N, C-alpha and C positions, 0 to 999 in steps of 0.2 A: 339570294335575297339578303340584304343587310340586316344585321342584328340591331333591332331598335331598342333593346333594353338599355337603361341608363346606369352608368357605374355609380356605386356608392362612394363616400369619401375615401375609402381604402382602395378604390380601384376595382372592386369586385362587381361584376354584373349581377343583376337580380337573379337569385336562385343559384349562384355559383358557390356561395359559401354559407354555412350555417351561422346564424347570428347567435351571440351569447344570449342566455335566458334573461340576463339583466345587464345593464350598462356598467362599465367600470367606473367606480366612484370612490374617492378617498377624501378624508377631511384633512386637507393640506395644512390648514392653520393649526389643528390639533397636533399633527405630526411635527410641525416646526416647534411648537411649544414643548413637546416631550423631548425633542432632541436637545433643546437648551437646558431643560430641567434635569435631565439624566446624563449629562455629558460624561461624568465619571465612569459610566458603564461601558464606554468605548463602543465596540462593535455589536454589543448585545442590546437589542431594542425590544419593544413590545411585540414585534413581528416574529421573534424567535419562538418557535412552537415546541421545541424538544424539552425534555427534562434536563436542564443544564447540569445539575449535580450528577445525574446518571451518566451523561455524555462525558463529563470530566473524568469520572471513574474509569470508564471504558477507554478513553484516550490515554490515561496514565498506564493502563494495562498494555495497550498497544505500544506505548513508548518503552516500557520495560522489555517487551518482546523484541523490539528493534535493537535496543542496546545489547541484550543478550546475544542476538544474532551477530552484531558487530564484533563482540568479544570472541565468539566461537569462530567466526571466519578469520579473525586476526590470529588466533591460536593456530588454526589450520594453515594459514599462510606461512607462519614462522616454523612450524613443525613438519611441513610436507617434506617427505623423503622418497626417493625411488626414481625409477627410470622416467616416469611421467611428471615428476615433481615440479619442474620449472614452469611448464605451461599451466598446470592445474593450480599451482600456487598463485599465479597471476589472476586466475579466475576467482580464487578466494579473495584476493585483495580488491578486485573490482567489485565483488558483491559486498564486501565490508564497507566500501565507500558509499555504495548506493543505500545500504541499510542505515548508515549514519545520516545521509540526506533525509531519509524517511523519519528518523528520530528527530531531526531538527525541525522538519515540517510539522510533526505532531506536537512538539513542544511549543512551537510558535502558535499553533491553533489553540492550545490549552490556554496560553496567556491572553489570546484574543477573546476567549470566552470568560475571562476573569478568573481563571484558575491558576494553579501553581504546578509546573512540571515536577513530578516526583522523581528525583534523581538519587534518592537515598539508596546506596548500595546494600544496606543491611537487609532489605526485603525485596531486592530486585528480582531474584529468582522466583519468589512466591507470586509476584505480580505478573511475570511473563507467561504468555501462553505456551511457548516452547521451552524446552529444557536446555541447559548448558551441558552438552556431552561432547567430549573431545574426540573420542574414537581412537583407534590404534594406528593402523597403517592408513595410507592415503585413501584407499577404497572405503574403509570404515568412516573416515572423516566425511567423505562425500555422501555416504549413506545417512549419517547423522544430520548433515546440512539439508539433504533432500527431505527427510522426515520433518525437520523444523519448518521448511518452506511449505510443505503440505499442510501442516498445522496452521500456519499463518494464513494460507489461502482459504482454508475452511472458516476460521474464526473471523477473518476480515470480511468474507462474504456475508456472514451472519450480521456483522456490524452494519454493513451497507444496507442490508434488507431492513434491519431494525431502525436505522435513521430515516429511511424512506424520504419523504419530503419535509420532515420536521426540521432538518438541518442540512440543506442542500450543499452548503460550502464544505462541511466536514465530510459529507458523503462523497463529494467529488474528489476530495483529497484522498480518502481511503480507496476509492476506485482507481486512482492513479497509482497508489502504492501497490494495490492488488495486482495490477497489470505487470509491474516489475517483478513481484514475487512469483508470478506465474512463469515469467521468463527465466528467473533463477532456477525454478524447479525443472523446467525444460532443459536448460543448460546442464544441470547436474545429472539428469537422467541420461542425456546424450553422452556425457563424459563417462558415466558408469558403464554404459553399453560399449563404449570405445575400449575401455580397459578390459572388459570381458572378451571383446573381439580380439584384442592384442594377445591376451593370455592364451586364448584358444589357438591363435596362429603360432605362438611360440611352442605350444605342445605338439603341433603338427610338424614342427621343424622348419617353418617359414623363417626367413631372415629379413632383417631391416624392415620390419613392419612398424607402422606408427598408428596409434589409435586416432580415430576421427576427432577433429576439433569441435568444440561446441558450436551450434548454429547461432549466428548473429544476424 
C-alpha cells in the first residue's frame, strides 16, 4: 500500500522528524545594521557568547605552552646523542614544527578576538601549562616531552569543556590541537617502550637489534 503522507518543505514525511518547538527567526535588518555599526570589532559580534577577556587569557596561556614546547623539542633535537639519536631527533624536530603551527593558530585566533598575542619572553614560563625541562640523556628527554604532552592533553581537554558552545570556533581549534598532542604522546610512549626493549635485548646478548619506530 502506498504511503499517502505528504512531505513537508524539507522533504520529511509527516511524523518522520520532530519539529522544532518554535520556528527559526532572526531580525536580519538589525543584524545588518549592527554589522555596519561595529565593523571595527572584526569577527566578534553580538552572537559571541563567551567571556572574551577570559578566553583571551586562556589562549595566551595555551600560546605560551606551545612556545615552551617548541623550545624544549628544539633543544632535544640539537642535543640528542646516542645509538638511537638520529631517528628520535627527527621525531623531536617534527613535533617542534607541529607545536609551532599550534602556536601560530592560537596567536591568529587571539587577534581575531581583538586581543594581543603575548609573546613576551620575560614571563613565558610562568604562563605555560608545562615546564621547560631539558633532561639528560635521550631517554630523559623523551620522558620530559611525554610529561609535557600529558599536561597539555589534560589542560586542553578542560579548555574544550569550558568553552562548550560559547565559542565553537576556538573550541574546534583546540580540539584539532588536542588530537595532535595525543598523537605526540602516543609516539613518545612508543619510542620509550622501544628503547626499553632494545636495552633489554642488549642485556640478553642479542645483536643488531633496533627499537621499534613510532606508529604513524
